[in-house]
C-alpha positions, -999 to 999 in steps of 0.1 A, spaced: -633 -811 -154 -616 -777 -146 -587 -779 -122 -579 -748 -101 -543 -737 -102 -527 -717 -74 -493 -701 -85 -468 -692 -58 -442 -669 -74 -411 -651 -62 -373 -653 -61 -352 -677 -41 -355 -673 -3 -386 -652 -8 -406 -674 15 -425 -695 -10 -420 -729 7 -428 -715 41 -460 -701 27 -470 -734 11 -462 -753 44 -485 -728 62 -515 -733 39 -510 -771 38 -508 -773 76 -540 -752 78 -558 -779 58 -556 -766 22 -553 -801 8 -574 -819 35 -605 -823 13 -591 -824 -23 -563 -844 -37 -535 -820 -46 -506 -819 -70 -477 -797 -59 -453 -788 -87 -419 -777 -73 -399 -757 -98 -374 -744 -74 -357 -761 -44 -344 -738 -17 -331 -744 18 -366 -750 33 -383 -783 28 -420 -792 27 -435 -804 60 -439 -842 54 -467 -843 80 -488 -820 58 -484 -840 26 -508 -868 33 -531 -858 4 -504 -842 -17 -483 -855 -45 -450 -836 -50 -434 -835 -84 -401 -817 -88 -390 -800 -121 -354 -788 -123 -354 -776 -159 -378 -751 -175 -379 -770 -208 -395 -800 -190 -424 -779 -179 -447 -784 -209 -484 -788 -215 -480 -825 -224 -461 -831 -192 -489 -815 -172 -515 -836 -190 -495 -867 -181 -495 -856 -144 -533 -851 -145 -538 -886 -159 -514 -902 -135 -522 -884 -102 -558 -872 -108 -555 -840 -88 -585 -819 -79 -563 -788 -74 -527 -778 -82 -501 -757 -64 -471 -745 -84 -440 -732 -66 -426 -713 -95 -390 -706 -102 -383 -669 -99 -360 -669 -129 -387 -683 -152 -410 -659 -170 -446 -664 -161 -460 -654 -195 -448 -687 -210 -468 -706 -183 -500 -687 -192 -496 -689 -229 -480 -723 -237 -480 -746 -207 -512 -747 -187 -537 -771 -202 -571 -756 -212 -589 -771 -182 -562 -759 -157 -577 -727 -146 -554 -701 -129 -573 -691 -98 -548 -671 -79 -512 -658 -82 -494 -652 -49 -460 -635 -50 -436 -638 -21 -407 -613 -18 -380 -610 8 -382 -573 16 -344 -567 20 -338 -580 -15 -366 -562 -33 -346 -531 -43 -318 -552 -57 -340 -575 -77 -360 -545 -90 -329 -528 -101 -310 -557 -116 -339 -580 -128 -366 -554 -132 -386 -572 -159 -387 -605 -140 -396 -588 -108 -422 -564 -122 -439 -593 -141 -446 -610 -108 -456 -578 -90 -480 -566 -116 -497 -600 -121 -501 -609 -84 -535 -612 -67 -517 -613 -33 -483 -598 -26 -464 -606 6 -431 -589 17 -413 -611 42 -388 -602 70 -397 -565 71 -380 -540 94 -395 -506 102 -371 -491 77 -381 -515 50 -418 -510 56 -413 -472 52 -393 -477 20 -418 -500 5 -447 -477 13 -428 -448 -3 -427 -467 -35 -465 -467 -36 -468 -502 -51 -505 -494 -56 -494 -475 -87 -480 -508 -101 -508 -532 -90 -541 -517 -79 -560 -549 -73 -536 -570 -53 -539 -576 -15 -505 -565 -2 -491 -575 32 -459 -568 52 -447 -597 73 -425 -585 101 -394 -601 116 -413 -606 149 -440 -627 132 -466 -601 130 -483 -589 98 -498 -556 87 -516 -544 57 -495 -524 32 -522 -497 30 -524 -473 58 -553 -452 44 -531 -423 33 -520 -438 -1 -532 -423 -33 -536 -447 -63 -527 -420 -89 -498 -397 -96 -510 -364 -81 -479 -345 -95 -493 -344 -130 -508 -312 -144 -538 -333 -156 -545 -366 -139 -554 -390 -166 -578 -417 -154 -574 -449 -176 -606 -465 -187 -600 -496 -166 -593 -476 -135 -624 -455 -132 -637 -476 -104 -605 -472 -84 -606 -434 -90 -643 -432 -81 -638 -449 -47 -608 -427 -40 -624 -394 -50 -656 -402 -30 -635 -412 1 -611 -383 -2 -627 -355 -22 -604 -329 -7 -574 -348 -21 -586 -338 -56 -598 -303 -49 -585 -279 -77 -569 -308 -95 -575 -313 -133 -587 -347 -144 -593 -363 -177 -614 -394 -185 -640 -410 -207 -675 -410 -192 -711 -419 -202 -737 -391 -198 -765 -394 -173 -791 -366 -167 -804 -373 -132 -841 -382 -128 -839 -379 -90 -824 -344 -92 -838 -326 -123 -813 -303 -140 -783 -321 -126 -758 -337 -149 -740 -367 -134 -718 -385 -159 -700 -416 -148 -696 -453 -156 -715 -485 -151 -696 -508 -127 -699 -545 -118 -694 -544 -80 -694 -582 -74 -711 -601 -102 -728 -596 -136 -762 -592 -120 -749 -565 -97 -742 -536 -121 -747 -501 -108 -740 -466 -121 -713 -445 -105 -718 -409 -113 -705 -375 -102 -721 -341 -103 -708 -321 -132 -712 -285 -143 -701 -267 -175 -711 -256 -209 -718 -282 -235 -730 -310 -212 -766 -304 -223 -757 -314 -259 -753 -350 -248 -781 -375 -243 -782 -402 -217 -758 -430 -226 -737 -408 -250 -700 -413 -245 -678 -382 -240 -643 -373 -232 -641 -348 -203 -614 -326 -188 -625 -310 -155 -613 -291 -125 -624 -309 -94 -642 -291 -66 -659 -301 -33 -694 -289 -25 -723 -297 -3 -751 -313 -23 -783 -332 -15 -773 -359 -40 -743 -366 -18 -763 -360 15 -734 -338 24 -700 -328 9 -689 -345 -23 -668 -341 -54 -680 -319 -83 -665 -318 -118 -662 -283 -132 -659 -292 -169 -633 -273 -188 -637 -292 -221 -659 -319 -234 -662 -338 -267 -677 -370 -281 -656 -401 -281 -657 -438 -289 -668 -461 -260 -640 -480 -243 -633 -517 -251 -647 -526 -217 -678 -505 -211 -685 -519 -176 -657 -513 -151 -649 -536 -122 -629 -534 -90 
């Protein structure tokens, strides 16, 4: 039987224990027997009233966190789900690679960071900090002031992790989304903006939402050719994307113009460099992005043909 694992990562005083108390008090363990592995003891303690259906096991030394130990815990406590409060000084890669049993499935990584210490940790323990930031599915910065919120947004953490939900928890107890709607997920200062194979979906959403942002910018990416049936004579290369599940695959294409495009058949892969424009077109039912192709050539298909979000 697969056992879902929820990993709460971050450095000391980052708010991990408070977060765990919050989800337990909200009923996280009410239905399913839960194992809570505590790999770091801070000043905060677990709320005993929320531990009715929870077994807490404390690990002080990293060498004791082994696959065989976790299998023993599974046999002894028979959990249906596992929470791990992970030590900020331990590398997470070892946990993925060597420690988790095959049937312990990592469902979600949540990273808690005290906003005032982020710069210091990023500067002095960059590898440990960035490992947690880049792997997180949810990232929470605690105890934010207006100055810290501004500083964190200037860093544009979306460039580091484009999939995570990022939240800023304020000193007054309120919370706000890291994104304000003005952030760009790519470095716009480049002469040619290179769109990685895995990030086409991110770029497509951004260019469709903000076509003016990319006007007159040069972009480079791998695309699959599509000659439109609905709009004869229109080339609209793009990528197939899985929006929510394997059965929900759709084609994300953009109007393209330029010499050489007619040499490619539908489903041919090509490497394109283009200057972006914005035009009104019936395919967009209004204004939309247009790729004015500067150069095009055949290429190998990416390792992952279908992109996801």
